[in-house]
N, C-alpha and C positions, 0 to 999 in steps of 0.2 A: 504494500500500500504506500503510495507516494502522496502525502498530504500537500495541499497548496494553501499557503497562508494568504489571507486577504484582509483588507482594512477598510472601514467605512470612510466615506468622504468627510464625515464630521469628526473623525479621529476619536470617537468616544468609546469604541470597543474594537476588539480584534477577534477574528474567528478563523477557523480552519475548515475547509471543505474537503471531505474525503469520501471515496466510494469503495466499499469492500463488502464482503458477505456478512460480516459481523457487526460493524459499527458505522455510524455516520456522524460526523462532527459538523454541526450546523451553525450558521451565523444568525443569532437572534437579534431582531431589531426592536428598538423601543416602540411601544404602541402609540398610535396617534391619539392624542387626548380628546375626550368627549366631556361635555359639561355635565356636572353632577351637583345636586343640592345636598350638601352635608351639613350637619349641625353639631352643636355642643350643648350639653345639659347635665343636670344632676337629678335624675328621676327619683320619685318617691319609692323607696325600696318596699318590696313585698316579702315579708318573712313567713316562713313555714317550718314546721317540723315534719319530716318525712318518716313514715312508719317503717320499722325494720322487721324483716322476716328472715330467719336463719334457716339454712338448708344444708344438709349433708349430701355430698355427691362424690362417689368414687374415691373416698378418703379425704376429700377436700371440704373446707368450710366456706360457704358462700352466704353473703348477706345481701338481700334485695331491699332497697329503700324505695318506697312509693309515696308520691306526693298526695296531699289531700285533694288537690284539684288536678285533673288530667288536662294538661295543656298541649298534648300531642307531640309532634316530632321534635327530636333533638339529634344533633349530629356529633360533632367532635367534643371530646372531654379532655381536659389537660390539668396536670398538677401545676400549681402556681403560687402566687402571692398569698399572704395570710395563712400559709400552711393548709390550703384548702384545695378542693377540686373546683374547676370552672367549666361550665357547660354552655355550648352554643344552643340556646333554646329556640329552635327555628320557628316553630308554629306560633309561639308566644311573642316572637320578635323581641327577645330579651337575652341578656347574659345572666347566668345563674352561678352563684357561688354556693357550694355545699361543703360543709365540714365533714370530717371523717366520722362524726357522730350523727349525721343526717339532718343538721340544721341548715336550711336553705334560705338564700336571699336572692330575689330576682330584681333585675334592673332593666326596664324596657328601653329600647334604643330611641334616641331623639328623632330619627327618621321612622315614621310609622310603617309597619309591614315590611321592614327591611330584611327580615328572615336571616339572622346570622347563622352560619354553618361551620366556620372554622375558627379555632382559637388557640393561642399559645402565649407563653410568658415572655416578657422582654423587660428586664430591669425591675422597676417597681410597679409595673402595670401589666395587665393582660391585653394583648392585641387580638383583634378579631376581624373577620371579613363578613360582609353582608351579601346575600345572594341576590336580592331584588333591587338593591340600590347600587349606585356607582361608588360606594364608599367602603373604606375600611375604618376601624376605630380602635380606641384604647379605653380602658376603664381602670381607675385607680382603686385602692382599697376602700376609699370613702364613697365610691360609687359615681364619681364624676366621669362622664363619657365625652370623648372628643372624636369626631368623625373627620376623615380625610378623604379627599377625592382621589380615586384610583386612575382617572382618565378613561374609565370604561363606562359604557352606558349602564350596564349591570355588572357587578363584580363576578357573580356566579362562581364562587370558590367553595370547594369542599375539603380543602386541606391547607393547614398552616403549620409551620415548625420553626422553632428557634434556631438561628444560625450563628455563625461567627460575627464578630465586630458589632455586637448589639443590634443585630438586624434579624427580622423575621422574614421568612419567605412563604409565599402562598401560590397555589395553582389557580388557574381560572379556566372556566369552560370555554372561554374565547380562544382556546389554543395558545395560552400564554403562561408565563411564570412571573410573579412580581416579588419585589422586596420592599419592606417598610422599615425605616430606622426608628430608633427610640424617640426621635423628635417628629415622626410622622412623615418623613420624606419618602415618597413612593416612586419606584421605577417598575415598569412592566415590560417584559420582553416577549415578543410574539414568535411562535414557531414559523418557519418559512413555508411549511405545508399545512393544510387544513385537516381537521378531523382527528387530531391527536388526542384531544380530551384528557389532559392530565387530571388525575383525581386525588393524588396523595403525594406528600413530600416529607423528607426527613433529612437531618444532618448526616453527612457521611464522611469518609476519609478525605484528607488533604484540604479541608475547608470547603468542599463542594457540597451542594444540596442535591440529593437523589430524588427522582420523581417516578411515579408509575402512571402509565397511560391506560385509560379504560378501553379505548378502541384501538385495535392493532396490538400485536405482541411486543410492545416496546417498553423498555425501561431506560432511564438515562440520568445524567446529572448536568447541572448548570454551575459554572464557576462564578465567583463573586463579580466578575466583570461582564457576565452575561453570555459566555460561550457555552453552547449546548452540545452534548454528546449523547446519542441514542444507540441502544443495542437492541437488536431483534432477538427476542428470547425463543422464538419458534413455538410458543405455547398457545397462541390464539388470544382472543380478547380477554382481558382480565375482569373488567367491570368491578374493580375493587377499590377500597378506600384505605388500604393498609400497606405501609412500607416502613422498614426499620433496619437499622444497622445492628447486626448481631455481634456477640462477643467474639466470634471467630473472624471478624473483619469483613464478612460477606454482607451483601445487601439482601434482606429477606422481604418477600412480598406475598400478600394474600392473593389468591387467584380464584376468585369467585366464579369466573366463567368456565373454569376447568376443574373445579372441585378439588383444589390442591393448594399447596404452599410452595413457592419457589425461592431460590437463592442464586445470586450471581456474584462472582468474585469482583473485586473492585477494579480489576483490569479489564473486565468484560469478556474474558476468554472462556469461562466455564459457567454454564447454567445447570442447576440441579432442580428437579421437579419431584416433590414428595406427594404421593397420591394416596397412600394407605393410611387408614385409621380415622377418616373423616365421615361422620354420619350426615353432615350437612355441607353447606358451602362456606368456606372461610372467606371473610370479607374485610377483616382488619387485623392488624398485628402490631405488637410492641415488644421491645427487648426488655426482659425482666432483670431484676437486680441479682438473680442467682445464676446468670449465664444462659438461661433458657429464653425462649421467646413464647409469648402468649398471644392467643388469637381469639376472635369472636366470629360466630357464624350467623347466618341469616335466620337460624332457628335459635331457641334459648339454650345455647351451648357456648361455654367458654372452654378453651383448651390450652395445652402446653405442647410445644414441639422443641426437642433438644436440637443442638447443632448437628447431631448425627441423623436427624430426621425421625426420631421416635415420637409418636403422637399419643397423648393422653387427653381424653375429653371429660368435661365435667358438666353434664346436662342438669338443668333445673326446671322447675315448673313455672310457666309464664302465667302469673295470676291475672293479667289483663288480656290474655289470649295470645298475644304475639310479643316477641322480644328480639327483633333483629338488632345485632350489635354492630353498629357502624362507627363507634368511637370507643377507644380503649387506651389506657395510660397507666403508668406507675404512679401511685398516689404518694403524698408526702409521708405516709406511714409505711411505705415500702410494699404495700399490697397492690394487687391489680384491680383497677376500677374500670367500669365500662358503662355505656349509656344505651338505653332503649331508644331506638330510632322511631318508635311508634307511639310511645306513651311516656308520661312523666315518671320514669323510674331510672335509677342507677343501681349498679351491682358492684360487689366487692368480693374478690377471690383472695382469701387469706394465704399469705406466704410466711414461712415455708409450708409446703404440703407434706404432711406426715405419712 
């Protein structure tokens, strides 16, 4: 493979174009800005105590917390400030803080019906993206929310992750990847080709951010300067919201479209596909503190996969009927926390599992 280096006329970024069977390194261009109406506010908090139900499953202890009011869909959950979990409460158009004891506080977004879906910590604030508006935002421990224009008509983001240099990165359904600094400065880089649909993002080796595409068998990374490298995994469409860097240095991803979990080496040369042991469809994944990875399925199942590919599932009863797990994280208590994408519920898988 003989890469060819190119540089934009504006001299704002450098990219390499390469063609080979395994990878393509692409030049990402900053997105053309579109007007967005974003706001600032300190909404009146809604406080609740969520009821805990304890469950034994395959030798593991699981606790399911259920809110007194079902506000519908939630997506990403993240450990963050105040030693709490923070949830993008999509249907309620709110950001929710919930403690490890089940005490919840909801803050509605200044922009009505913004539908936040992705969230991650950055310094002393939590940053989030809004699906229906052209805004991203931040929220402090006191509940003050600031929204920032992304330059997109609608942000349409399903994944955000903390990155190096006090910067968060997010994917957008507009076939792009964006970054937002702790001061709210945003850059969005678009893919040269359409239809990539990146759905998840995580911090990886060498200061790069790795992302998973929902359409097409592609996984890749973006450098801090905006250069994108994609690898064709050969596994088909993933339709998943989960990607994580494992303790073995490989990038792991949930593969909902193929009922498996995959892993790729950081050099992109080797892809492994683990297909055994799943009763449902893995859709999200996180690296655990014990060296294993933990995943959620579209059914009420949370599970563990070792770096050798050994799978153990922990099913539980969905008291509200459904419990698709599209958000999962390691909590401030060292346990695995996950969010119900259909109802106002979060769950906790206690570690270590005896």
